[in-house]
C-alpha positions, 0 to 999 in steps of 0.5 A: 379420700385424699390426694398425695403429692410427693416431690423427690419421689425417687430419692431415699425418703421420697420413694419410701413415702410412696411405698407407704402411701400405696399401702394406705387406703386413705389416699386415692391418688398419688402424684410422684414428682421428680426431675430425673427418672419416673417413680418405679412404683407401678400402681393405678393410684400413681401418676408420675410427672416430670418436675424441675424444681429449679425452674420458675413457678410459671414453668412448674405450674404447667407440669403441676396442672394435672395435680388436683384433689378435694384434699391434698397432702404434700410430702416435700422430700426434694433437695439439691446438695451444694458444698457452699452453704449460702448457695445451698440455702439459695437453691433449696429455698428457691425450689420450695418457694417456686413450688409453693407459688406454682401451686397457687398458680394452678389453684390447687393450693386451696385444697392443700391441707398439710405439707410435710417437709423433710429436713434432717439433723443439720437443724442442730448443726451436726455437720459443723461439729458436736451438738448438745446431747441429746438433741431436742426440737426446742434446742437453740438454732445455730442461726446464720450470721451474727445478730445482736445478742449472738455470741457466735457466727454460723454459716447459712443453713438451708433448712432454716430458709425452707422453714421460714418460707413454709411457715409464712406461706402456710399462714398466708394460705391457710394450711398446716405443716410438719417438719421432720428431722431424720438422722443418717437415713437407712434404706434403698431407692432404685437408681439412687446410690447416695446413701450410707448403706450402699457405700458401707455395703460396697466397702465390706463386700470389696474389702472381703477380697481386697484386704489381707486375710479379709480383715475389715477395719473400721475406716473412721475414728476411734472416737466415732467407734466408741460414740453413740448414734441414732439412725432413721429407717427410711421406711419408719420415717415414711410411716411417721410422715403419714402419721404426722400428715393426719394427726391433728396435734402434729399441725405446725410442729417439728419432730425428730424422727429416729428408730427409737434405739441408741446404737454404737459402731463398737456394737454394730461393726462386729455384725457388719464383719460377720454378715459379709464374711469378714474378720474383725482386726485383732487391733482395730486402732493400732495407731490410737486416736489419730494414727494411720493404718496403712495397707500394702504401703498405701496410707489413706488416712485423713483429718478435717477440722470442722467449724469453730466453735462446735454447735454445742457452744450455743447451750454450753455458754448460754445464760438462759435458765434451763438451757445453759449448762455452764461449760464454756470450754466446749466452745474453745475446741472445734470438732474434727473428722478423722479416718484411719482409712479415708474411703474416698482414697481407698476406693481409688486404689488399684488393688481395691478397684481390681477386687471390685471388678472381680465381684462386678464381672462375676456377679454382674453388679452395677458399675454405677453403684461403684462410681456414684457411691457416696464415699465422702458421706461415709467418711464423714459419718464414720469419722466424727469425733462426737456422738449424735443422740436424738430425743423422741420424747416430743413425738411419743407424747403426741401419740407416735409409737413407731420403732425400728431396730437399727441393725434390722434396718441395715440388714433390710437395706443390704438385702434390697441392694443384693436383690438389685445387683448392687451388692453381691449375693451374700451366700456367694460372697462368703465363699470368696477368698482374699486376693491380697 
């Protein structure tokens, strides 16, 4: 029997892992660690401990003193966002380093068999612009700085920092590790509103009332609407992490983890509109690729140019056989984000706020959901002018056969958000009329 330790246990990926662990009889004890509120999992197998990962290893060791077991698997899901990439690398690298040192101080590191580190597609630089398609685990990193032989300079990436720390520590202490790369994670975590589904659900629900004729325009770019993307169900990612924690051939490996289908917003958006009782506009992009779509005389468009060059430049200009694909021109133009309706600006409009308050008061919805919704992240993922397609071949070849339909994952998250009073009940929402 095994003991599981989950950091970031109240976050989107961490809470899903805790739920999956509760259903797995292989684990006799589950330690949930977080800085804020305790894990909501109610089970005799669960022990929650407060843990500030920004504290010193010595201080952390006191909080981790009760974490013991003959065989320990660690699921490290915690991270701290920071817009400064160098600072993010310093903070998140320090959190992992101090945590590992704390396990040494308590002596429990001797029982650790494997650590599963959750990262994401920043591994391929998707936050900087168009990556090579599809993305594979052995693609070249967009390594920070400019080193001998490098053609391009890139900002710091805290995933690389964490991976270097984990790799060296694992070798030193004799355990194995796994790193996962999920993409645009879909799911729900109580008291945690930092996810795509919350912001998207609020945009659709409030748009039902705020927009003329209950039309729901896709707020992002035409390019993103027509592009292809892969998503990751938080529940599927959790199942993968449990599989990878015990699969012998997964030791010391990195894996993409996505649902297994490839989707597009031109396919998903009509479903979003139908689900929330909204209408698809007759002309989705009246201004073309970069035109504005003003509402009530309020223009809420935005454009942001990303890093120059885009990450695809690494492979596009490489002379390594089997890697370079001979399109240096792709290095000449940076990718961009464009929103015909910037949801951050949209959410501040008084008519939108009135529609939200109408729904909030009528259905007793949680105000914090509106205040903490990640509009900036939604603007980013819907505004990209490039596809994000990931290969699952490596995991499939090693025996992983999990799959989740992406629309089903959206639906599942929306239902949970309704049950928690973050989104209005669907049957009632569909009866609401436009206030515009």
